ZAMARGU-4260 file (C-alpha; in steps of 0.2 Angstrom, whole numbers, plus 5000, padded with zeros to 4 digits):
<rodrens>
0) 4987/4634/4894 | 5001/4645/4888 | 5003/4657/4903 | 5013/4669/4892 | 4999/4670/4879
5) 4987/4672/4894 | 4997/4687/4900 | 4995/4695/4883 | 4976/4693/4882 | 4965/4708/4886
10) 4958/4708/4904 | 4940/4706/4897 | 4945/4689/4889 | 4956/4681/4902 | 4941/4674/4912
15) 4935/4665/4896 | 4952/4658/4893 | 4952/4650/4910 | 4935/4642/4906 | 4926/4654/4919
20) 4910/4663/4917 | 4907/4679/4926 | 4896/4670/4939 | 4911/4659/4943 | 4924/4673/4943
25) 4934/4672/4960 | 4933/4688/4969 | 4947/4692/4982 | 4941/4695/4999 | 4942/4712/5007
30) 4950/4704/5022 | 4964/4697/5011 | 4966/4713/5002 | 4968/4723/5019 | 4982/4711/5023
35) 4991/4713/5007 | 4988/4731/5001 | 5000/4746/5005 | 4988/4759/5011 | 5000/4774/5008
40) 5006/4770/4990 | 5001/4782/4978 | 4992/4794/4990 | 4995/4812/4984 | 5002/4826/4995
45) 4987/4833/5003 | 4985/4851/5008 | 4968/4854/5015 | 4958/4862/5029 | 4946/4852/5041
50) 4931/4861/5033 | 4935/4855/5016 | 4938/4837/5021 | 4921/4838/5031 | 4913/4841/5015
55) 4923/4827/5006 | 4917/4815/5020 | 4899/4818/5014 | 4904/4813/4996 | 4900/4797/4986
60) 4904/4780/4993 | 4913/4776/4977 | 4927/4789/4981 | 4930/4782/4998 | 4944/4770/5001
65) 4932/4755/5003 | 4923/4761/4988 | 4939/4762/4977 | 4944/4745/4982 | 4927/4738/4978
70) 4929/4746/4961 | 4946/4739/4958 | 4940/4721/4963 | 4924/4721/4953 | 4927/4731/4937
75) 4936/4718/4928 | 4923/4704/4931 | 4909/4716/4925 | 4919/4721/4910 | 4922/4703/4905
80) 4903/4700/4906 | 4900/4715/4895 | 4911/4708/4881 | 4898/4694/4879 | 4883/4705/4880
85) 4876/4714/4864 | 4873/4733/4867 | 4855/4739/4865 | 4849/4739/4846 | 4853/4756/4838
90) 4866/4761/4851 | 4880/4748/4846 | 4891/4761/4837 | 4890/4775/4849 | 4893/4764/4864
95) 4909/4758/4855 | 4916/4775/4859 | 4919/4768/4877 | 4929/4753/4882 | 4920/4739/4892
100) 4930/4744/4908 | 4924/4762/4906 | 4906/4756/4905 | 4909/4744/4920 | 4917/4758/4930
105) 4902/4770/4927 | 4889/4756/4931 | 4898/4751/4947 | 4901/4769/4953 | 4882/4773/4950
110) 4876/4757/4959 | 4887/4758/4974 | 4883/4776/4977 | 4865/4773/4975 | 4865/4759/4987
115) 4875/4769/4999 | 4864/4784/4998 | 4848/4774/4999 | 4834/4771/4986 | 4820/4784/4984
120) 4806/4773/4992 | 4793/4787/4989 | 4795/4785/4970 | 4784/4773/4961 | 4798/4764/4952
125) 4815/4768/4960 | 4823/4755/4950 | 4817/4763/4934 | 4823/4780/4939 | 4840/4772/4943
130) 4841/4764/4925 | 4837/4781/4918 | 4850/4789/4929 | 4863/4776/4924 | 4860/4779/4905
135) 4862/4798/4907 | 4879/4795/4915 | 4884/4785/4900 | 4877/4798/4888 | 4886/4812/4897
140) 4903/4803/4897 | 4901/4800/4878 | 4897/4818/4876 | 4911/4824/4887 | 4923/4813/4877
145) 4917/4820/4861 | 4920/4838/4867 | 4937/4834/4873 | 4941/4827/4855 | 4934/4843/4848
150) 4943/4855/4860 | 4956/4862/4848 | 4942/4867/4836 | 4931/4875/4849 | 4935/4892/4856
155) 4930/4896/4874 | 4920/4911/4869 | 4908/4902/4858 | 4907/4884/4865 | 4889/4885/4868
160) 4885/4891/4851 | 4895/4877/4843 | 4890/4863/4855 | 4877/4855/4844 | 4890/4854/4830
165) 4902/4843/4841 | 4889/4834/4851 | 4890/4816/4848 | 4876/4810/4859 | 4858/4817/4859
170) 4848/4803/4868 | 4830/4803/4873 | 4825/4798/4890 | 4819/4781/4882 | 4837/4778/4875
175) 4845/4783/4891 | 4834/4770/4900 | 4838/4756/4888 | 4856/4759/4890 | 4854/4759/4909
180) 4844/4743/4909 | 4857/4734/4899 | 4870/4739/4912 | 4858/4734/4926 | 4856/4717/4919
185) 4875/4715/4918 | 4877/4721/4936 | 4864/4708/4942 | 4876/4694/4935 | 4889/4699/4948
190) 4889/4688/4964 | 4893/4703/4975 | 4875/4710/4972 | 4859/4704/4978 | 4841/4710/4980
195) 4833/4716/4996 | 4815/4713/5002 | 4808/4726/4990 | 4817/4719/4975 | 4830/4733/4974
200) 4849/4729/4972 | 4859/4728/4988 | 4877/4722/4991 | 4877/4703/4995 | 4878/4700/5014
205) 4895/4692/5015 | 4903/4705/5004 | 4894/4719/5014 | 4901/4712/5030 | 4919/4712/5022
210) 4917/4730/5015 | 4911/4736/5032 | 4926/4728/5041 | 4938/4735/5028 | 4931/4752/5030
215) 4932/4751/5049 | 4950/4746/5048 | 4955/4758/5034 | 4944/4773/5033 | 4954/4784/5045
220) 4972/4777/5041 | 4977/4792/5031 | 4987/4805/5040 | 4974/4817/5036 | 4962/4809/5048
225) 4973/4799/5060 | 4988/4805/5070 | 5004/4796/5069 | 5007/4780/5080 | 5026/4783/5079
230) 5036/4798/5084 | 5040/4808/5069 | 5058/4811/5064 | 5064/4829/5068 | 5062/4842/5054
235) 5079/4844/5046 | 5074/4849/5029 | 5060/4858/5019 | 5052/4843/5013 | 5051/4827/5023
240) 5041/4811/5024 | 5027/4812/5037 | 5017/4796/5040 | 5019/4789/5023 | 5017/4805/5013
245) 5030/4818/5008 | 5026/4835/5017 | 5033/4852/5016 | 5038/4861/5032 | 5027/4876/5026
250) 5010/4876/5018 | 5016/4888/5004 | 5015/4887/4985 | 5023/4903/4980 | 5040/4898/4972
255) 5049/4913/4980 | 5043/4909/4997 | 5048/4890/4995 | 5065/4896/4989 | 5068/4906/5004
260) 5063/4893/5016 | 5074/4880/5007 | 5089/4892/5009 | 5085/4894/5027 | 5086/4875/5030
265) 5102/4874/5019 | 5111/4887/5030 | 5103/4882/5046 | 5096/4899/5050 | 5078/4891/5053
270) 5085/4878/5065 | 5078/4885/5081 | 5060/4887/5074 | 5061/4869/5066 | 5067/4862/5082
275) 5052/4869/5092 | 5040/4862/5079 | 5049/4845/5081 | 5048/4845/5100 | 5029/4849/5101
280) 5024/4836/5087 | 5034/4823/5097 | 5024/4825/5113 | 5016/4808/5116 | 4997/4809/5118
285) 4982/4798/5123 | 4963/4798/5122 | 4954/4804/5138 | 4943/4789/5143 | 4932/4801/5153
290) 4927/4812/5138 | 4926/4800/5124 | 4908/4793/5129 | 4903/4811/5132 | 4907/4817/5115
295) 4899/4802/5108 | 4883/4805/5118 | 4881/4824/5118 | 4892/4832/5105 | 4881/4828/5090
300) 4883/4818/5074 | 4895/4830/5066 | 4908/4823/5078 | 4906/4805/5072 | 4922/4805/5062
305) 4931/4811/5077 | 4924/4798/5089 | 4928/4785/5076 | 4946/4790/5076 | 4947/4792/5095
310) 4940/4774/5097 | 4954/4768/5086 | 4967/4777/5096 | 4960/4772/5113 | 4973/4764/5124
315) 4987/4769/5112 | 5000/4782/5111 | 5000/4794/5096 | 5007/4810/5090 | 5000/4825/5081
320) 5010/4830/5066 | 5014/4848/5064 | 5021/4860/5051 | 5019/4879/5049 | 5010/4892/5039
325) 5020/4905/5029 | 5021/4916/5045 | 5029/4902/5055 | 5013/4898/5065 | 5011/4880/5070
330) 4997/4871/5060 | 4992/4853/5061 | 4993/4840/5047 | 4979/4829/5054 | 4961/4834/5055
335) 4960/4826/5072 | 4970/4838/5083 | 4969/4848/5099 | 4967/4865/5091 | 4949/4861/5087
340) 4934/4866/5098 | 4929/4860/5115 | 4922/4843/5111 | 4938/4837/5101 | 4951/4846/5112
345) 4944/4837/5128 | 4948/4820/5120 | 4967/4824/5122 | 4978/4821/5137 | 4997/4818/5139
350) 5002/4800/5137 | 5015/4802/5151 | 5010/4810/5167 | 5019/4818/5182 | 5016/4817/5201
355) 5004/4831/5205 | 5014/4836/5221 | 5009/4853/5227 | 5002/4858/5210 | 4984/4854/5213
360) 4980/4872/5213 | 4983/4872/5194 | 4970/4859/5192 | 4958/4871/5201 | 4963/4884/5188
365) 4958/4871/5174 | 4941/4868/5182 | 4937/4886/5184 | 4943/4891/5167 | 4933/4878/5158
370) 4918/4884/5167 | 4921/4902/5163 | 4926/4910/5179 | 4935/4926/5180 | 4954/4925/5184
375) 4953/4933/5201 | 4939/4922/5207 | 4945/4905/5201 | 4951/4897/5218 | 4937/4904/5228
380) 4924/4898/5215 | 4931/4880/5216 | 4930/4881/5235 | 4912/4886/5234 | 4907/4873/5221
385) 4916/4857/5227 | 4900/4847/5229 | 4895/4851/5211 | 4913/4847/5205 | 4913/4830/5214
390) 4896/4826/5207 | 4902/4830/5189 | 4917/4819/5192 | 4906/4805/5197 | 4894/4807/5183
395) 4899/4819/5170 | 4883/4817/5160 | 4874/4828/5173 | 4882/4843/5164 | 4869/4841/5151
400) 4855/4833/5161 | 4855/4847/5173 | 4860/4860/5161 | 4875/4866/5170 | 4881/4882/5161
405) 4899/4878/5158 | 4908/4888/5145 | 4917/4873/5139 | 4907/4858/5145 | 4918/4844/5139
410) 4934/4851/5145 | 4925/4855/5161 | 4921/4837/5163 | 4939/4832/5160 | 4945/4844/5173
415) 4933/4839/5186 | 4937/4821/5184 | 4956/4825/5185 | 4954/4837/5200 | 4944/4825/5210
420) 4956/4810/5206 | 4971/4821/5212 | 4962/4827/5227 | 4958/4809/5232 | 4974/4801/5228
425) 4986/4814/5235 | 5003/4821/5229 | 5008/4804/5221 | 4994/4805/5209 | 5001/4806/5191
430) 4991/4819/5181 | 4990/4819/5163 | 4977/4833/5160 | 4983/4848/5149 | 4981/4864/5158
435) 4977/4877/5146 | 4982/4896/5148 | 4978/4910/5136 | 4989/4925/5134 | 4981/4941/5139
440) 4977/4950/5122 | 4992/4943/5115 | 4991/4954/5099 | 4991/4970/5108 | 5005/4963/5119
445) 5016/4962/5104 | 5012/4979/5099 | 5015/4987/5116 | 5027/5002/5113 | 5022/5011/5129
450) 5020/5008/5147 | 5002/5013/5147 | 4996/5000/5134 | 5008/4987/5142 | 4999/4989/5159
455) 4982/4986/5150 | 4987/4970/5143 | 4996/4964/5159 | 5014/4967/5155 | 5024/4974/5170
460) 5034/4989/5164 | 5045/4993/5179 | 5058/4982/5186 | 5057/4989/5204 | 5041/4993/5214
465) 5035/5011/5212 | 5034/5022/5226 | 5020/5034/5232 | 5005/5036/5221 | 5014/5028/5207
470) 5012/5011/5216 | 4993/5012/5212 | 4997/5010/5194 | 4990/4995/5186 | 5007/4988/5180
475) 5010/4984/5199 | 5002/4967/5194 | 4991/4967/5210 | 4976/4963/5199 | 4974/4958/5181
480) 4969/4972/5169 | 4956/4969/5156 | 4959/4980/5140 | 4942/4976/5133 | 4933/4982/5148
485) 4944/4998/5148 | 4941/5002/5130 | 4922/4998/5130 | 4920/5009/5146 | 4928/5023/5137
490) 4917/5020/5121 | 4902/5020/5132 | 4907/5037/5140 | 4909/5045/5122 | 4892/5038/5117
495) 4883/5046/5132 | 4893/5062/5129 | 4886/5062/5111 | 4868/5059/5117 | 4867/5041/5110
500) 4857/5031/5122 | 4853/5016/5111 | 4867/5006/5119 | 4863/5012/5137 | 4862/4997/5149
505) 4870/4985/5137 | 4886/4975/5141 | 4898/4981/5128 | 4913/4972/5133 | 4909/4955/5125
510) 4901/4963/5110 | 4917/4974/5107 | 4930/4961/5111 | 4933/4955/5093 | 4934/4973/5086
515) 4947/4977/5099 | 4956/4961/5098 | 4958/4962/5079 | 4965/4980/5079 | 4983/4973/5079
520) 4979/4962/5065 | 4974/4976/5053 | 4955/4976/5054 | 4948/4990/5043 | 4933/5001/5048
525) 4922/4991/5036 | 4928/4975/5044 | 4925/4982/5061 | 4907/4986/5057 | 4904/4969/5050
530) 4911/4962/5067 | 4899/4972/5077 | 4884/4968/5066 | 4888/4949/5068 | 4890/4951/5086
535) 4873/4959/5088 | 4865/4946/5078 | 4873/4932/5089 | 4866/4941/5104 | 4849/4945/5097
540) 4852/4964/5097 | 4841/4972/5084 | 4851/4987/5081 | 4848/5000/5067 | 4862/5002/5054
545) 4864/5020/5060 | 4867/5014/5078 | 4880/5001/5072 | 4889/5014/5063 | 4890/5026/5078
550) 4896/5012/5089 | 4909/5007/5076 | 4915/5025/5075 | 4915/5027/5094 | 4925/5011/5097
555) 4938/5016/5084 | 4939/5033/5093 | 4941/5025/5110 | 4955/5013/5103 | 4964/5028/5096
560) 4962/5038/5113 | 4966/5023/5125 | 4978/5013/5114 | 4989/5026/5105 | 5004/5015/5105
565) 4996/5001/5096 | 4989/5013/5083 | 5006/5020/5080 | 5014/5003/5078 | 5000/4998/5066
570) 5002/5014/5056 | 5021/5012/5055 | 5020/4994/5049 | 5008/4999/5035 | 5019/5014/5030
575) 5034/5003/5028 | 5023/4991/5017 | 5017/5006/5006 | 5035/5013/5005 | 5042/4996/5000
580) 5029/4994/4987 | 5032/5010/4978 | 5051/5011/4980 | 5053/4994/4973 | 5039/4996/4960
585) 5029/4982/4967 | 5041/4975/4980 | 5035/4964/4995 | 5039/4968/5013 | 5050/4954/5020
590) 5058/4950/5037 | 5066/4936/5047 | 5058/4932/5064 | 5068/4931/5081 | 5068/4912/5078
595) 5075/4912/5061 | 5059/4910/5051 | 5059/4920/5034 | 5042/4929/5031 | 5037/4938/5015
600) 5021/4948/5015 | 5019/4942/4997 | 5002/4944/4989 | 5000/4942/4970 | 4984/4945/4959
605) 4977/4929/4953 | 4977/4922/4936 | 4959/4921/4931 | 4952/4910/4918 | 4934/4907/4912
610) 4929/4889/4911 | 4914/4883/4901 | 4904/4869/4909 | 4892/4862/4895 | 4882/4850/4905
615) 4878/4863/4918 | 4875/4877/4906 | 4887/4888/4916 | 4902/4898/4914 | 4913/4900/4929
620) 4929/4910/4933 | 4942/4902/4943 | 4959/4908/4949 | 4973/4897/4941 | 4989/4902/4948
625) 4996/4919/4951 | 5002/4933/4940 | 5018/4943/4944 | 5007/4959/4948 | 5006/4962/4967
630) 4990/4964/4975 | 4994/4980/4984 | 4979/4984/4995 | 4978/4966/5001 | 4997/4967/5006
635) 4994/4983/5015 | 4979/4976/5025 | 4988/4960/5029 | 5005/4967/5034 | 5001/4971/5052
640) 4993/4954/5055 | 5007/4944/5047 | 5020/4953/5057 | 5011/4950/5074 | 5007/4932/5070
645) 5025/4929/5065 | 5031/4936/5082 | 5018/4925/5091 | 5026/4910/5082 | 5044/4916/5086
650) 5039/4918/5104 | 5031/4900/5105 | 5047/4893/5097 | 5059/4901/5109 | 5048/4896/5124
655) 5046/4878/5118 | 5065/4876/5116 | 5069/4884/5132 | 5056/4873/5141 | 5063/4857/5133
660) 5080/4862/5139 | 5074/4863/5157 | 5065/4846/5155 | 5047/4851/5152 | 5042/4841/5137
665) 5023/4840/5139 | 5019/4855/5129 | 5004/4859/5118 | 5000/4876/5109 | 4987/4885/5099
670) 4996/4900/5093 | 4996/4911/5109 | 4987/4898/5120 | 4998/4885/5129 | 4996/4869/5139
675) 5007/4858/5150 | 5004/4847/5164 | 5000/4855/5181 | 5017/4852/5190 | 5025/4861/5175
680) 5013/4876/5173 | 5021/4888/5185 | 5039/4885/5178 | 5033/4885/5160 | 5024/4902/5163
685) 5040/4910/5170 | 5050/4903/5154 | 5037/4911/5142 | 5038/4928/5151 | 5057/4927/5151
690) 5058/4923/5133 | 5046/4937/5128 | 5057/4949/5137 | 5073/4943/5130 | 5066/4942/5113
695) 5061/4960/5112 | 5076/4966/5122 | 5087/4960/5107 | 5074/4962/5093 | 5066/4978/5088
700) 5053/4972/5076 | 5049/4989/5068 | 5067/4994/5066 | 5071/4977/5058 | 5056/4979/5047
705) 5062/4996/5041 | 5081/4991/5039 | 5078/4976/5029 | 5065/4983/5017 | 5070/5002/5017
710) 5089/5002/5019 | 5096/5019/5019 | 5079/5027/5020 | 5078/5039/5035 | 5062/5047/5031
715) 5053/5034/5042 | 5059/5038/5060 | 5055/5025/5073 | 5042/5029/5086 | 5050/5037/5101
720) 5053/5024/5115 | 5044/5026/5131 | 5057/5029/5145 | 5045/5021/5158 | 5045/5005/5149
725) 5058/4992/5155 | 5057/4978/5143 | 5066/4966/5154 | 5053/4969/5167 | 5040/4960/5156
730) 5048/4944/5162 | 5040/4947/5179 | 5022/4949/5172 | 5012/4938/5184 | 4996/4940/5173
735) 5004/4938/5156 | 4993/4924/5153 | 4978/4917/5163
</rodrens>
């Protein structure tokens, strides 16, 4: 036949022009499709969090990649068959409002999702229920099309009142069932469907095997799920391709924020920060063979997607792609990343190892930290528990079978295996385990304005050893200080002095850790009360509301009395924020971090819109974009946290760049928590302390904040510097992290 004429025919008629019936329509195999298709073409820029994607993973099969490809292959044959089928009597005219391809798409979506979800076997007639459901889908689509056509005549305020006037379809259940039955018969004509032993539709065996193989190969090939198998190019611009999708360096939508960041790339001021991001996302990683079967066996079904990705990556080198949030903190593009909880983090190890040499002591630290041992007891604990450690290395499943109470059981298993392997093989053993160390109350470290607070968060404040009684001061670094213990003990004394004995005998340290820790991030009194309440619920403490309030008030008072420097810094940042807001009639506090990252504490009120959902009988209010009006209170509450987080990110960037310059390239980070290989831990720790000292020796965060946002305003004098605080001595802080 004339192929030119054939190309002009509607899709529904091409099969008949070739002399084919729908039963004989050749369907391309999924295997062939997998070889031919470009898996990245047309993918949108995705900007999402793991929690959102976890919900999406539970969604209909028809929205998955395999489901979408099945629709693409099977819609046209079904539409061609529907051309030859007369619609149910009485519904011919109304069904004419939808094309045959639309009807085919609705039928296939419904049947695929129903087969995937499973049939309601408890129902007397599951097939009949499905035809009713399918007919309702068609009715709703027609009704929605009618509403869209009538949209300009229907005002939002009275859509429900006028719905009847514009409603095109008002079917009974009987009519829905007749329409569904008509589509059911058409579906049965496709060779890709069959019936199971109950007489219910299922996907034909060969097609099912092909779909499963396709899903196995492609379900996790989007960068959102799977890390990159090639080292990404360094960040040299604000928007760059990452594993097939174009990605912005910062997850920001505010046009002013984006403009400032684009300018920072254009003039090179953000180069130091971008170089650090590039260095860490180019660290070669591998899957830990010890922990993968443990996560499969003991982590639970919610980690099924993670183990599927890990299986696909087993034996391969991969890279976690990274960008930043609006404060400069490093965030991961891929859901499968080492910032997740213990089960997922334990799956990661460095692809390139280093000889352990004399650094096996740091593997002891990794073992003890994962178990949950206090800093000063780590090596002694390992010495006392070598038999248990060796038993875990030989058979990690005993952690769960014998109920070994490790704080992070999966990382504990990984650390035990690595420690025993290094101990057995000697100094030449190449270790690839990331050894994680967490900064000591890092938020408070960044707010430390005086020697007293600095000592509580393990920052050395004097370059030379003190003499006499002063040598007993905690900043001598003989033992690590615990600011949470210090503040909790003070709060307990105040409670007892006030005659409040409800909390007597309870360990307040862990209960109050979060309220104390979030102080530098601007927690409010109401927020602190919620934190204490949640902490009590987690620990099974049934505390009266009055007791919770008293504890909140006493912990706030203890913080003011024991951490006055942190409170002064917090209040100063908020005062600058308030002054900027009023002086500029709604201005936003801005600053540039020591690594050149521009930050704006920009919070706008949302642009609210009411949306009517006729089928659900609901009205919902959604935020659609932002107005130009600042959200003043939110900006004030967030200013402290945003400044501290941006300083954490700047310190990370400087530390990473300095470490790479010295040849340390195995670096992972989770904000103020760092990891490297055991032979590099000590040197990397010295680099981090040095960079913190040098950063603040040349960068007074409060002064920069005031001078940038309130130039020429002298009514906000800076807090008086503490003469006993030598900032360069911070570089010698042995217990800066632990």
